[in-house]
N, CA and C atoms as an extended XYZ file, in Angstrom:
645
Properties=species:S:1:pos:R:3:atomname:S:1:resname:S:1:resid:I:1 pbc="F F F"
N        88.397       41.456       65.484 N   MET     1
C        88.026       41.300       64.076 CA  MET     1
C        89.211       41.641       63.184 C   MET     1
N        89.381       40.875       62.111 N   GLN     2
C        90.432       41.147       61.144 CA  GLN     2
C        89.877       42.063       60.054 C   GLN     2
N        90.263       43.339       60.117 N   TRP     3
C        89.745       44.308       59.149 CA  TRP     3
C        90.477       44.173       57.816 C   TRP     3
N        89.775       44.329       56.690 N   PRO     4
C        90.471       44.335       55.392 CA  PRO     4
C        91.532       45.422       55.363 C   PRO     4
N        92.622       45.128       54.683 N   GLU     5
C        93.762       46.051       54.673 CA  GLU     5
C        93.623       47.084       53.552 C   GLU     5
N        93.627       48.385       53.887 N   PRO     6
C        93.633       49.410       52.828 CA  PRO     6
C        94.893       49.304       51.979 C   PRO     6
N        94.769       49.695       50.714 N   ARG     7
C        95.896       49.625       49.793 CA  ARG     7
C        95.933       50.875       48.921 C   ARG     7
N        97.096       51.139       48.353 N   SER     8
C        97.210       52.172       47.324 CA  SER     8
C        98.106       51.629       46.229 C   SER     8
N        97.903       52.144       45.014 N   PHE     9
C        98.657       51.672       43.850 CA  PHE     9
C        99.022       52.864       42.977 C   PHE     9
N       100.166       52.780       42.334 N   ASP    10
C       100.581       53.794       41.371 CA  ASP    10
C       100.261       53.314       39.960 C   ASP    10
N        99.806       54.245       39.124 N   VAL    11
C        99.568       53.946       37.717 CA  VAL    11
C       100.691       54.577       36.907 C   VAL    11
N       101.410       53.742       36.180 N   ASN    12
C       102.501       54.208       35.324 CA  ASN    12
C       101.932       54.446       33.931 C   ASN    12
N       101.784       55.702       33.551 N   LEU    13
C       101.176       56.012       32.262 CA  LEU    13
C       102.103       55.688       31.091 C   LEU    13
N       103.399       55.552       31.352 N   ASN    14
C       104.317       55.163       30.279 CA  ASN    14
C       104.109       53.703       29.875 C   ASN    14
N       103.866       52.856       30.865 N   THR    15
C       103.644       51.430       30.581 CA  THR    15
C       102.162       51.088       30.520 C   THR    15
N       101.315       51.949       31.098 N   GLY    16
C        99.882       51.664       31.152 CA  GLY    16
C        99.527       50.601       32.165 C   GLY    16
N       100.361       50.416       33.189 N   LEU    17
C       100.139       49.375       34.186 CA  LEU    17
C        99.882       49.983       35.562 C   LEU    17
N        99.038       49.317       36.349 N   MET    18
C        98.862       49.652       37.760 CA  MET    18
C        99.854       48.784       38.532 C   MET    18
N       100.798       49.419       39.200 N   GLU    19
C       101.935       48.701       39.765 CA  GLU    19
C       101.637       48.186       41.169 C   GLU    19
N       102.131       46.981       41.464 N   GLY    20
C       101.977       46.394       42.784 CA  GLY    20
C       100.723       45.576       42.961 C   GLY    20
N       100.002       45.293       41.884 N   THR    21
C        98.778       44.506       41.987 CA  THR    21
C        99.090       43.019       41.963 C   THR    21
N        98.099       42.235       42.323 N   GLY    22
C        98.307       40.797       42.356 CA  GLY    22
C        97.917       40.081       41.084 C   GLY    22
N        97.264       40.767       40.160 N   THR    23
C        96.745       40.101       38.970 CA  THR    23
C        97.119       40.882       37.720 C   THR    23
N        97.601       40.154       36.713 N   ARG    24
C        97.852       40.758       35.410 CA  ARG    24
C        97.573       39.722       34.331 C   ARG    24
N        96.851       40.135       33.301 N   TYR    25
C        96.723       39.247       32.156 CA  TYR    25
C        96.813       40.047       30.865 C   TYR    25
N        97.186       39.352       29.804 N   GLN    26
C        97.395       39.988       28.503 CA  GLN    26
C        96.610       39.238       27.436 C   GLN    26
N        96.155       39.984       26.451 N   LYS    27
C        95.578       39.374       25.263 CA  LYS    27
C        96.442       39.772       24.069 C   LYS    27
N        96.992       38.746       23.426 N   ARG    28
C        97.811       38.962       22.233 CA  ARG    28
C        96.926       38.832       20.998 C   ARG    28
N        97.418       39.320       19.885 N   LEU    29
C        96.616       39.286       18.669 CA  LEU    29
C        96.157       37.867       18.350 C   LEU    29
N        97.039       36.899       18.544 N   ASP    30
C        96.680       35.500       18.286 CA  ASP    30
C        95.459       35.050       19.085 C   ASP    30
N        95.249       35.656       20.270 N   ASP    31
C        94.146       35.261       21.142 CA  ASP    31
C        92.796       35.777       20.649 C   ASP    31
N        92.811       36.680       19.667 N   LEU    32
C        91.585       37.389       19.290 CA  LEU    32
C        91.047       36.961       17.933 C   LEU    32
N        91.408       35.769       17.497 N   ALA    33
C        90.883       35.248       16.233 CA  ALA    33
C        89.363       35.154       16.301 C   ALA    33
N        88.706       35.561       15.226 N   GLY    34
C        87.255       35.514       15.160 CA  GLY    34
C        86.560       36.761       15.634 C   GLY    34
N        87.335       37.712       16.182 N   LEU    35
C        86.733       38.927       16.725 CA  LEU    35
C        86.432       39.952       15.639 C   LEU    35
N        87.234       39.949       14.579 N   TYR    36
C        87.172       41.008       13.566 CA  TYR    36
C        86.453       40.535       12.309 C   TYR    36
N        85.850       41.481       11.598 N   ALA    37
C        85.045       41.143       10.423 CA  ALA    37
C        85.892       40.628        9.273 C   ALA    37
N        87.067       41.227        9.068 N   ASP    38
C        87.911       40.890        7.925 CA  ASP    38
C        88.891       39.782        8.322 C   ASP    38
N        88.479       38.538        8.101 N   ALA    39
C        89.300       37.399        8.520 CA  ALA    39
C        90.627       37.349        7.771 C   ALA    39
N        90.624       37.723        6.512 N   SER    40
C        91.866       37.697        5.729 CA  SER    40
C        92.860       38.726        6.257 C   SER    40
N        92.354       39.923        6.588 N   ALA    41
C        93.228       40.954        7.146 CA  ALA    41
C        93.769       40.509        8.499 C   ALA    41
N        92.920       39.837        9.291 N   PHE    42
C        93.393       39.347       10.589 CA  PHE    42
C        94.507       38.319       10.398 C   PHE    42
N        94.298       37.365        9.508 N   ASP    43
C        95.301       36.316        9.292 CA  ASP    43
C        96.631       36.915        8.827 C   ASP    43
N        96.563       37.900        7.942 N   ALA    44
C        97.792       38.520        7.442 CA  ALA    44
C        98.521       39.255        8.559 C   ALA    44
N        97.763       39.975        9.400 N   LEU    45
C        98.391       40.717       10.496 CA  LEU    45
C        98.918       39.757       11.554 C   LEU    45
N        98.154       38.720       11.856 N   ALA    46
C        98.572       37.767       12.885 CA  ALA    46
C        99.813       36.991       12.471 C   ALA    46
N        99.986       36.754       11.182 N   SER    47
C       101.174       36.024       10.737 CA  SER    47
C       102.438       36.819       11.009 C   SER    47
N       102.312       38.147       11.027 N   ALA    48
C       103.478       39.001       11.275 CA  ALA    48
C       103.565       39.455       12.722 C   ALA    48
N       102.406       39.644       13.366 N   ARG    49
C       102.396       40.274       14.690 CA  ARG    49
C       101.548       39.500       15.695 C   ARG    49
N       101.405       38.216       15.498 N   GLY    50
C       100.498       37.436       16.331 CA  GLY    50
C       100.813       37.463       17.809 C   GLY    50
N       102.073       37.653       18.180 N   LYS    51
C       102.459       37.655       19.589 CA  LYS    51
C       102.420       39.061       20.207 C   LYS    51
N       102.092       40.066       19.397 N   ASP    52
C       101.983       41.429       19.938 CA  ASP    52
C       100.828       41.510       20.936 C   ASP    52
N       101.040       42.228       22.037 N   VAL    53
C       100.001       42.399       23.056 CA  VAL    53
C        99.040       43.492       22.603 C   VAL    53
N        97.772       43.141       22.444 N   VAL    54
C        96.754       44.119       22.078 CA  VAL    54
C        96.268       44.863       23.315 C   VAL    54
N        96.071       44.132       24.423 N   TYR    55
C        95.726       44.836       25.662 CA  TYR    55
C        96.208       44.080       26.893 C   TYR    55
N        96.500       44.888       27.912 N   ASP    56
C        97.005       44.461       29.215 CA  ASP    56
C        95.988       44.864       30.277 C   ASP    56
N        95.763       44.002       31.249 N   VAL    57
C        94.921       44.356       32.390 CA  VAL    57
C        95.667       44.041       33.674 C   VAL    57
N        95.800       45.035       34.536 N   THR    58
C        96.354       44.830       35.880 CA  THR    58
C        95.289       45.261       36.874 C   THR    58
N        95.023       44.444       37.875 N   ASP    59
C        93.965       44.825       38.814 CA  ASP    59
C        94.220       44.295       40.220 C   ASP    59
N        93.479       44.878       41.158 N   HIS    60
C        93.514       44.475       42.569 CA  HIS    60
C        92.185       43.811       42.886 C   HIS    60
N        92.254       42.549       43.326 N   ARG    61
C        91.057       41.761       43.634 CA  ARG    61
C        91.104       41.351       45.101 C   ARG    61
N        90.649       42.216       45.988 N   PRO    62
C        90.753       41.905       47.415 CA  PRO    62
C        89.901       40.725       47.843 C   PRO    62
N        88.759       40.512       47.183 N   SER    63
C        87.885       39.379       47.475 CA  SER    63
C        86.860       39.296       46.355 C   SER    63
N        86.007       38.270       46.426 N   ASP    64
C        84.901       38.168       45.477 CA  ASP    64
C        83.560       38.325       46.183 C   ASP    64
N        83.584       39.007       47.327 N   GLN    65
C        82.393       39.131       48.155 CA  GLN    65
C        81.546       40.341       47.763 C   GLN    65
N        80.210       40.223       47.845 N   PRO    66
C        79.361       41.398       47.615 CA  PRO    66
C        79.756       42.531       48.555 C   PRO    66
N        79.783       43.735       48.041 N   GLY    67
C        80.171       44.891       48.843 CA  GLY    67
C        81.622       45.278       48.679 C   GLY    67
N        82.433       44.387       48.096 N   ASP    68
C        83.833       44.713       47.819 CA  ASP    68
C        83.951       45.216       46.377 C   ASP    68
N        85.131       45.754       46.036 N   LEU    69
C        85.360       46.320       44.714 CA  LEU    69
C        86.642       45.757       44.099 C   LEU    69
N        86.586       45.495       42.805 N   ILE    70
C        87.776       45.205       42.020 CA  ILE    70
C        88.145       46.485       41.277 C   ILE    70
N        89.412       46.852       41.357 N   THR    71
C        89.895       48.077       40.714 CA  THR    71
C        91.118       47.747       39.887 C   THR    71
N        91.203       48.338       38.697 N   GLY    72
C        92.359       48.046       37.859 CA  GLY    72
C        92.507       49.016       36.711 C   GLY    72
N        93.443       48.689       35.838 N   VAL    73
C        93.763       49.529       34.684 CA  VAL    73
C        93.863       48.650       33.448 C   VAL    73
N        93.258       49.114       32.359 N   THR    74
C        93.395       48.479       31.053 CA  THR    74
C        94.253       49.368       30.150 C   THR    74
N        95.235       48.756       29.501 N   ARG    75
C        96.033       49.460       28.492 CA  ARG    75
C        95.827       48.777       27.152 C   ARG    75
N        95.404       49.533       26.157 N   MET    76
C        95.170       48.990       24.823 CA  MET    76
C        96.138       49.602       23.824 C   MET    76
N        96.730       48.760       22.986 N   SER    77
C        97.608       49.240       21.928 CA  SER    77
C        96.788       49.876       20.804 C   SER    77
N        97.395       50.824       20.072 N   PRO    78
C        96.735       51.343       18.878 CA  PRO    78
C        96.891       50.355       17.724 C   PRO    78
N        95.946       50.368       16.821 N   GLY    79
C        96.063       49.508       15.656 CA  GLY    79
C        94.710       49.185       15.058 C   GLY    79
N        94.745       48.546       13.905 N   LYS    80
C        93.520       48.158       13.209 CA  LYS    80
C        93.717       46.803       12.537 C   LYS    80
N        92.618       46.095       12.391 N   VAL    81
C        92.554       44.897       11.554 CA  VAL    81
C        91.673       45.263       10.368 C   VAL    81
N        92.286       45.430        9.203 N   GLY    82
C        91.541       46.012        8.096 CA  GLY    82
C        91.166       47.444        8.453 C   GLY    82
N        89.881       47.755        8.430 N   ARG    83
C        89.403       49.094        8.806 CA  ARG    83
C        88.954       49.152       10.260 C   ARG    83
N        88.990       48.012       10.954 N   GLU    84
C        88.383       47.914       12.281 CA  GLU    84
C        89.430       48.124       13.381 C   GLU    84
N        89.127       49.020       14.302 N   TYR    85
C        90.083       49.360       15.356 CA  TYR    85
C        90.244       48.224       16.364 C   TYR    85
N        91.443       48.165       16.965 N   PHE    86
C        91.697       47.206       18.037 CA  PHE    86
C        90.664       47.379       19.143 C   PHE    86
N        90.234       46.248       19.703 N   MET    87
C        89.188       46.260       20.727 CA  MET    87
C        89.419       45.124       21.725 C   MET    87
N        88.727       45.209       22.849 N   THR    88
C        88.724       44.113       23.812 CA  THR    88
C        87.664       43.088       23.409 C   THR    88
N        87.723       41.930       24.018 N   ARG    89
C        86.720       40.898       23.720 CA  ARG    89
C        85.322       41.373       24.098 C   ARG    89
N        85.227       42.093       25.206 N   GLY    90
C        83.932       42.568       25.664 CA  GLY    90
C        83.195       41.512       26.485 C   GLY    90
N        82.253       41.966       27.304 N   HIS    91
C        81.513       41.047       28.165 CA  HIS    91
C        80.254       41.724       28.725 C   HIS    91
N        79.399       40.913       29.296 N   ILE    92
C        78.357       41.379       30.201 CA  ILE    92
C        78.711       40.770       31.550 C   ILE    92
N        78.330       41.401       32.630 N   HIS    93
C        78.638       40.809       33.923 CA  HIS    93
C        77.782       39.564       34.154 C   HIS    93
N        78.411       38.530       34.696 N   ALA    94
C        77.688       37.293       34.965 CA  ALA    94
C        76.509       37.559       35.896 C   ALA    94
N        76.719       38.397       36.904 N   ASN    95
C        75.619       38.971       37.684 CA  ASN    95
C        75.249       40.271       36.987 C   ASN    95
N        74.274       40.212       36.087 N   ILE    96
C        74.095       41.315       35.133 CA  ILE    96
C        73.587       42.600       35.768 C   ILE    96
N        73.206       42.551       37.043 N   ASP    97
C        72.754       43.777       37.709 CA  ASP    97
C        73.912       44.570       38.308 C   ASP    97
N        75.141       44.250       37.934 N   ARG    98
C        76.292       44.968       38.453 CA  ARG    98
C        76.787       45.986       37.407 C   ARG    98
N        77.045       47.228       37.822 N   PRO    99
C        77.550       48.258       36.909 CA  PRO    99
C        79.077       48.253       36.870 C   PRO    99
N        79.622       49.184       36.091 N   GLU   100
C        81.074       49.371       36.043 CA  GLU   100
C        81.376       50.828       35.727 C   GLU   100
N        82.470       51.318       36.293 N   LEU   101
C        82.895       52.696       36.074 CA  LEU   101
C        84.272       52.700       35.429 C   LEU   101
N        84.436       53.533       34.403 N   TYR   102
C        85.729       53.698       33.729 CA  TYR   102
C        86.144       55.164       33.793 C   TYR   102
N        87.463       55.386       33.910 N   PHE   103
C        88.003       56.739       33.917 CA  PHE   103
C        89.187       56.794       32.967 C   PHE   103
N        89.089       57.626       31.935 N   GLY   104
C        90.165       57.731       30.961 CA  GLY   104
C        91.403       58.380       31.544 C   GLY   104
N        92.556       57.770       31.330 N   LEU   105
C        93.824       58.288       31.830 CA  LEU   105
C        94.735       58.780       30.712 C   LEU   105
N        94.624       58.160       29.540 N   LYS   106
C        95.534       58.496       28.446 CA  LYS   106
C        94.935       57.993       27.135 C   LYS   106
N        95.130       58.766       26.065 N   GLY   107
C        94.720       58.320       24.748 CA  GLY   107
C        93.258       58.601       24.444 C   GLY   107
N        92.795       58.008       23.351 N   ASP   108
C        91.435       58.240       22.854 CA  ASP   108
C        90.802       56.909       22.467 C   ASP   108
N        89.588       56.749       22.892 N   GLY   109
C        88.875       55.522       22.552 CA  GLY   109
C        87.402       55.677       22.844 C   GLY   109
N        86.746       54.553       22.985 N   LEU   110
C        85.315       54.601       23.264 CA  LEU   110
C        84.877       53.318       23.944 C   LEU   110
N        83.673       53.395       24.515 N   MET   111
C        83.013       52.228       25.065 CA  MET   111
C        81.793       51.950       24.202 C   MET   111
N        81.771       50.789       23.577 N   SER   112
C        80.628       50.353       22.787 CA  SER   112
C        79.756       49.483       23.677 C   SER   112
N        78.481       49.847       23.779 N   MET   113
C        77.571       49.154       24.694 CA  MET   113
C        76.326       48.670       23.959 C   MET   113
N        75.784       47.574       24.453 N   GLU   114
C        74.616       46.962       23.823 CA  GLU   114
C        73.745       46.321       24.896 C   GLU   114
N        72.459       46.575       24.854 N   SER   115
C        71.534       45.933       25.772 CA  SER   115
C        71.222       44.519       25.281 C   SER   115
N        70.729       43.642       26.148 N   PRO   116
C        70.411       42.286       25.694 CA  PRO   116
C        69.435       42.238       24.526 C   PRO   116
N        68.530       43.225       24.405 N   ASP   117
C        67.587       43.214       23.291 CA  ASP   117
C        68.073       44.031       22.093 C   ASP   117
N        69.340       44.450       22.091 N   GLY   118
C        69.949       44.997       20.893 CA  GLY   118
C        70.024       46.501       20.775 C   GLY   118
N        69.620       47.241       21.814 N   GLU   119
C        69.851       48.689       21.773 CA  GLU   119
C        71.352       48.953       21.883 C   GLU   119
N        71.814       50.058       21.285 N   THR   120
C        73.245       50.360       21.309 CA  THR   120
C        73.496       51.767       21.821 C   THR   120
N        74.641       51.930       22.464 N   ARG   121
C        75.125       53.231       22.902 CA  ARG   121
C        76.644       53.249       22.717 C   ARG   121
N        77.185       54.400       22.360 N   ILE   122
C        78.633       54.571       22.239 CA  ILE   122
C        79.029       55.815       23.017 C   ILE   122
N        80.006       55.680       23.898 N   VAL   123
C        80.510       56.800       24.693 CA  VAL   123
C        81.989       56.978       24.375 C   VAL   123
N        82.360       58.133       23.859 N   GLU   124
C        83.770       58.436       23.631 CA  GLU   124
C        84.470       58.667       24.964 C   GLU   124
N        85.712       58.212       25.060 N   ILE   125
C        86.492       58.350       26.293 CA  ILE   125
C        87.861       58.925       25.950 C   ILE   125
N        88.235       59.994       26.628 N   HIS   126
C        89.542       60.623       26.501 CA  HIS   126
C        90.127       60.744       27.903 C   HIS   126
N        91.322       61.280       28.019 N   ALA   127
C        91.894       61.509       29.349 CA  ALA   127
C        90.937       62.380       30.156 C   ALA   127
N        90.605       61.921       31.356 N   HIS   128
C        89.749       62.599       32.325 CA  HIS   128
C        88.257       62.459       32.027 C   HIS   128
N        87.888       61.561       31.097 N   THR   129
C        86.478       61.248       30.873 CA  THR   129
C        86.050       60.143       31.829 C   THR   129
N        84.903       60.323       32.471 N   VAL   130
C        84.294       59.274       33.283 CA  VAL   130
C        83.179       58.628       32.462 C   VAL   130
N        83.210       57.299       32.351 N   CYS   131
C        82.180       56.553       31.631 CA  CYS   131
C        81.504       55.589       32.597 C   CYS   131
N        80.195       55.718       32.722 N   TYR   132
C        79.396       54.830       33.566 CA  TYR   132
C        78.705       53.793       32.681 C   TYR   132
N        78.977       52.518       32.947 N   VAL   133
C        78.299       51.424       32.263 CA  VAL   133
C        77.234       50.882       33.215 C   VAL   133
N        75.955       51.096       32.906 N   PRO   134
C        74.903       50.657       33.824 CA  PRO   134
C        74.800       49.135       33.894 C   PRO   134
N        74.084       48.624       34.878 N   PRO   135
C        73.796       47.187       34.916 CA  PRO   135
C        73.122       46.730       33.616 C   PRO   135
N        73.345       45.482       33.259 N   ARG   136
C        72.659       44.795       32.150 CA  ARG   136
C        73.173       45.168       30.763 C   ARG   136
N        74.227       45.957       30.665 N   TRP   137
C        74.748       46.336       29.354 CA  TRP   137
C        76.014       45.549       29.025 C   TRP   137
N        76.027       44.925       27.854 N   ILE   138
C        77.245       44.349       27.285 CA  ILE   138
C        78.166       45.511       26.935 C   ILE   138
N        79.451       45.372       27.180 N   HIS   139
C        80.344       46.487       26.888 CA  HIS   139
C        81.720       46.006       26.424 C   HIS   139
N        82.289       46.836       25.546 N   ARG   140
C        83.583       46.548       24.928 CA  ARG   140
C        84.296       47.875       24.706 C   ARG   140
N        85.599       47.943       25.012 N   SER   141
C        86.357       49.168       24.772 CA  SER   141
C        87.150       49.049       23.480 C   SER   141
N        87.323       50.200       22.815 N   VAL   142
C        87.962       50.270       21.502 CA  VAL   142
C        88.955       51.421       21.518 C   VAL   142
N        90.168       51.180       21.027 N   ASN   143
C        91.178       52.234       20.908 CA  ASN   143
C        91.059       52.858       19.520 C   ASN   143
N        90.564       54.087       19.451 N   THR   144
C        90.410       54.780       18.166 CA  THR   144
C        91.538       55.781       17.907 C   THR   144
N        92.541       55.819       18.787 N   GLY   145
C        93.604       56.805       18.675 CA  GLY   145
C        94.890       56.232       18.104 C   GLY   145
N        95.924       57.074       18.138 N   ALA   146
C        97.227       56.711       17.572 CA  ALA   146
C        98.239       56.323       18.640 C   ALA   146
N        97.830       56.318       19.909 N   GLU   147
C        98.715       55.928       21.004 CA  GLU   147
C        97.968       54.983       21.930 C   GLU   147
N        98.664       54.517       22.964 N   ASP   148
C        98.017       53.647       23.938 CA  ASP   148
C        96.771       54.318       24.524 C   ASP   148
N        95.748       53.525       24.728 N   PHE   149
C        94.507       53.960       25.366 CA  PHE   149
C        94.483       53.314       26.746 C   PHE   149
N        94.495       54.154       27.799 N   VAL   150
C        94.623       53.658       29.168 CA  VAL   150
C        93.429       54.132       29.983 C   VAL   150
N        92.783       53.192       30.677 N   MET   151
C        91.617       53.515       31.505 CA  MET   151
C        91.709       52.820       32.856 C   MET   151
N        91.300       53.536       33.890 N   LEU   152
C        91.042       52.942       35.205 CA  LEU   152
C        89.628       52.394       35.207 C   LEU   152
N        89.410       51.254       35.852 N   PHE   153
C        88.056       50.703       35.963 CA  PHE   153
C        87.798       50.243       37.388 C   PHE   153
N        86.519       50.154       37.718 N   CYS   154
C        86.117       49.700       39.052 CA  CYS   154
C        84.730       49.076       38.945 C   CYS   154
N        84.570       47.901       39.550 N   TYR   155
C        83.262       47.233       39.512 CA  TYR   155
C        83.097       46.333       40.736 C   TYR   155
N        81.852       45.982       41.095 N   PRO   156
C        81.621       45.141       42.265 CA  PRO   156
C        82.330       43.798       42.141 C   PRO   156
N        82.874       43.340       43.260 N   ALA   157
C        83.744       42.165       43.235 CA  ALA   157
C        83.023       40.880       42.863 C   ALA   157
N        81.701       40.848       43.021 N   ASP   158
C        80.955       39.633       42.698 CA  ASP   158
C        80.334       39.696       41.302 C   ASP   158
N        80.800       40.608       40.446 N   SER   159
C        80.178       40.794       39.125 CA  SER   159
C        80.367       39.585       38.212 C   SER   159
N        81.595       39.103       38.100 N   GLY   160
C        81.896       38.056       37.136 CA  GLY   160
C        81.823       38.583       35.708 C   GLY   160
N        82.337       37.813       34.769 N   GLN   161
C        82.291       38.188       33.352 CA  GLN   161
C        81.728       37.045       32.514 C   GLN   161
N        80.828       37.389       31.625 N   ASP   162
C        80.268       36.451       30.655 CA  ASP   162
C        80.712       36.931       29.275 C   ASP   162
N        81.704       36.244       28.686 N   TYR   163
C        82.211       36.599       27.367 CA  TYR   163
C        81.422       35.911       26.250 C   TYR   163
N        80.798       34.790       26.571 N   ALA   164
C        80.146       33.979       25.545 CA  ALA   164
C        78.956       34.684       24.913 C   ALA   164
N        78.328       35.606       25.642 N   ILE   165
C        77.125       36.255       25.122 CA  ILE   165
C        77.402       36.959       23.792 C   ILE   165
N        78.608       37.505       23.624 N   ILE   166
C        78.951       38.190       22.374 CA  ILE   166
C        79.206       37.170       21.266 C   ILE   166
N        79.957       36.150       21.578 N   GLU   167
C        80.263       35.124       20.574 CA  GLU   167
C        78.982       34.455       20.071 C   GLU   167
N        78.051       34.167       20.987 N   GLN   168
C        76.816       33.488       20.602 CA  GLN   168
C        75.950       34.323       19.660 C   GLN   168
N        76.114       35.650       19.711 N   ALA   169
C        75.339       36.542       18.834 CA  ALA   169
C        76.090       36.897       17.558 C   ALA   169
N        77.251       36.301       17.335 N   GLY   170
C        78.040       36.636       16.149 CA  GLY   170
C        78.759       37.962       16.273 C   GLY   170
N        79.019       38.383       17.528 N   GLY   171
C        79.651       39.679       17.784 CA  GLY   171
C        78.650       40.671       18.330 C   GLY   171
N        79.085       41.912       18.493 N   MET   172
C        78.175       42.966       18.907 CA  MET   172
C        77.489       43.563       17.669 C   MET   172
N        76.382       44.228       17.891 N   ARG   173
C        75.577       44.748       16.775 CA  ARG   173
C        76.360       45.746       15.914 C   ARG   173
N        77.240       46.554       16.538 N   LEU   174
C        77.989       47.576       15.821 CA  LEU   174
C        79.481       47.261       15.810 C   LEU   174
N        80.125       47.574       14.694 N   ARG   175
C        81.573       47.520       14.593 CA  ARG   175
C        82.090       48.944       14.480 C   ARG   175
N        83.293       49.176       15.036 N   ILE   176
C        83.897       50.514       15.020 CA  ILE   176
C        85.045       50.504       14.022 C   ILE   176
N        84.906       51.348       12.977 N   VAL   177
C        85.868       51.318       11.868 CA  VAL   177
C        86.413       52.713       11.594 C   VAL   177
N        87.533       52.748       10.888 N   ASP   178
C        88.140       53.992       10.416 CA  ASP   178
C        87.197       54.640        9.400 C   ASP   178
N        86.908       55.926        9.594 N   ASP   179
C        85.998       56.610        8.671 CA  ASP   179
C        86.704       57.164        7.436 C   ASP   179
N        88.033       56.942        7.351 N   GLY   180
C        88.788       57.408        6.201 CA  GLY   180
C        89.152       58.874        6.248 C   GLY   180
N        88.782       59.558        7.336 N   GLN   181
C        89.059       60.983        7.477 CA  GLN   181
C        89.755       61.295        8.803 C   GLN   181
N        90.420       60.290        9.336 N   GLY   182
C        91.142       60.485       10.589 CA  GLY   182
C        90.307       60.267       11.834 C   GLY   182
N        89.101       59.770       11.669 N   GLY   183
C        88.219       59.521       12.810 CA  GLY   183
C        87.643       58.116       12.756 C   GLY   183
N        86.509       57.933       13.395 N   TRP   184
C        85.871       56.626       13.446 CA  TRP   184
C        84.391       56.767       13.117 C   TRP   184
N        83.797       55.660       12.765 N   ARG   185
C        82.352       55.590       12.629 CA  ARG   185
C        81.909       54.177       12.991 C   ARG   185
N        80.642       54.023       13.282 N   SER   186
C        80.096       52.698       13.552 CA  SER   186
C        79.381       52.193       12.306 C   SER   186
N        79.402       50.897       12.126 N   GLU   187
C        78.651       50.291       11.036 CA  GLU   187
C        78.057       48.976       11.520 C   GLU   187
N        77.002       48.545       10.839 N   ALA   188
C        76.308       47.331       11.252 CA  ALA   188
C        77.203       46.106       11.078 C   ALA   188
N        77.133       45.213       12.039 N   ASN   189
C        77.812       43.927       11.963 CA  ASN   189
C        76.888       42.960       11.224 C   ASN   189
N        77.256       42.603       10.009 N   THR   190
C        76.383       41.776        9.185 CA  THR   190
C        76.254       40.342        9.711 C   THR   190
N        77.150       39.944       10.616 N   ALA   191
C        77.086       38.595       11.189 CA  ALA   191
C        76.238       38.536       12.460 C   ALA   191
N        75.733       39.690       12.887 N   TYR   192
C        75.010       39.767       14.168 CA  TYR   192
C        73.704       38.981       14.118 C   TYR   192
N        73.409       38.251       15.189 N   ARG   193
C        72.177       37.489       15.311 CA  ARG   193
C        71.362       38.012       16.486 C   ARG   193
N        70.135       38.411       16.229 N   GLU   194
C        69.259       38.919       17.282 CA  GLU   194
C        69.016       37.837       18.334 C   GLU   194
N        68.967       38.247       19.584 N   ARG   195
C        68.583       37.318       20.642 CA  ARG   195
C        67.065       37.150       20.647 C   ARG   195
N        66.624       35.962       20.933 N   SER   196
C        65.189       35.721       21.013 CA  SER   196
C        64.630       36.365       22.272 C   SER   196
N        63.323       36.555       22.292 N   GLN   197
C        62.690       37.104       23.491 CA  GLN   197
C        62.922       36.195       24.693 C   GLN   197
N        62.939       34.891       24.436 N   ALA   198
C        63.196       33.941       25.524 CA  ALA   198
C        64.598       34.124       26.094 C   ALA   198
N        65.578       34.369       25.209 N   ASP   199
C        66.945       34.587       25.674 CA  ASP   199
C        67.038       35.863       26.505 C   ASP   199
N        66.371       36.923       26.051 N   VAL   200
C        66.385       38.189       26.788 CA  VAL   200
C        65.747       38.009       28.161 C   VAL   200
N        64.620       37.341       28.196 N   GLU   201
C        63.930       37.116       29.471 CA  GLU   201
C        64.771       36.265       30.416 C   GLU   201
N        65.515       35.299       29.860 N   ALA   202
C        66.393       34.468       30.699 CA  ALA   202
C        67.511       35.292       31.310 C   ALA   202
N        68.057       36.235       30.548 N   LEU   203
C        69.097       37.117       31.073 CA  LEU   203
C        68.547       37.999       32.188 C   LEU   203
N        67.373       38.561       31.980 N   ILE   204
C        66.773       39.408       32.999 CA  ILE   204
C        66.491       38.601       34.263 C   ILE   204
N        65.999       37.363       34.081 N   ALA   205
C        65.729       36.506       35.230 CA  ALA   205
C        67.008       36.165       35.977 C   ALA   205
N        68.095       35.964       35.232 N   ARG   206
C        69.393       35.688       35.865 CA  ARG   206
C        69.813       36.865       36.760 C   ARG   206
N        69.577       38.072       36.264 N   GLY   207
C        69.897       39.248       37.060 CA  GLY   207
C        69.029       39.346       38.292 C   GLY   207
N        67.758       39.016       38.147 N   ALA   208
C        66.843       39.077       39.296 CA  ALA   208
C        67.231       38.066       40.370 C   ALA   208
N        67.672       36.877       39.943 N   ARG   209
C        68.118       35.866       40.916 CA  ARG   209
C        69.356       36.343       41.659 C   ARG   209
N        70.292       36.942       40.913 N   ALA   210
C        71.521       37.434       41.545 CA  ALA   210
C        71.216       38.539       42.532 C   ALA   210
N        70.273       39.425       42.168 N   GLU   211
C        69.917       40.520       43.067 CA  GLU   211
C        69.287       39.978       44.334 C   GLU   211
N        68.406       38.964       44.195 N   GLY   212
C        67.766       38.378       45.370 CA  GLY   212
C        68.753       37.672       46.278 C   GLY   212
N        69.752       37.011       45.683 N   ALA   213
C        70.748       36.308       46.486 CA  ALA   213
C        71.616       37.255       47.260 C   ALA   213
N        71.808       38.484       46.749 N   ALA   214
C        72.684       39.449       47.404 CA  ALA   214
C        72.011       40.137       48.585 C   ALA   214
N        70.693       40.028       48.681 N   ARG   215
C        69.987       40.723       49.766 CA  ARG   215
C        70.097       39.949       51.074 C   ARG   215
């Protein structure tokens, strides 16, 4: 039998990268149009800094088989668009019954989470904080600090990512903004659209099908 090969990786906290991995992707400011509430502030910032990298992801993807794990590191730059802190696009897992674990390595930020029916949770993450994202939760990370925000993550290899769920709802229910006192606060996203009961039930059914297929 050909056994899977064990691996180890070093995390460089100066660069925020996991070194020696096979996968790396970047999101530049230009890639994040439509994510922020203040479109004018985004356009002004993008005209000057559109090619700046907002976040980097390096990860190890040994396979996409159930029972395997994808492990990697996200590095997020500090910054704001208007009053709103830099954030990732966010996603729910395509197989929504899959969880994810994050471990803070450097900086200060948070995980903004939302259930399909609109409940919200926010977990602050600092160096050495462990954040558990349960199955079925939409999640997005936000850098609320003044330096790079770096996190290790790990999730089942067959999870997949569904980014469209956030776009279809006009964003997530809460936005994370500067509170004007050196911290952050959440505020309602006025563009948010509630999911119908039919949409929620379809998501739950999708998770049930994925769970049955994995057995």
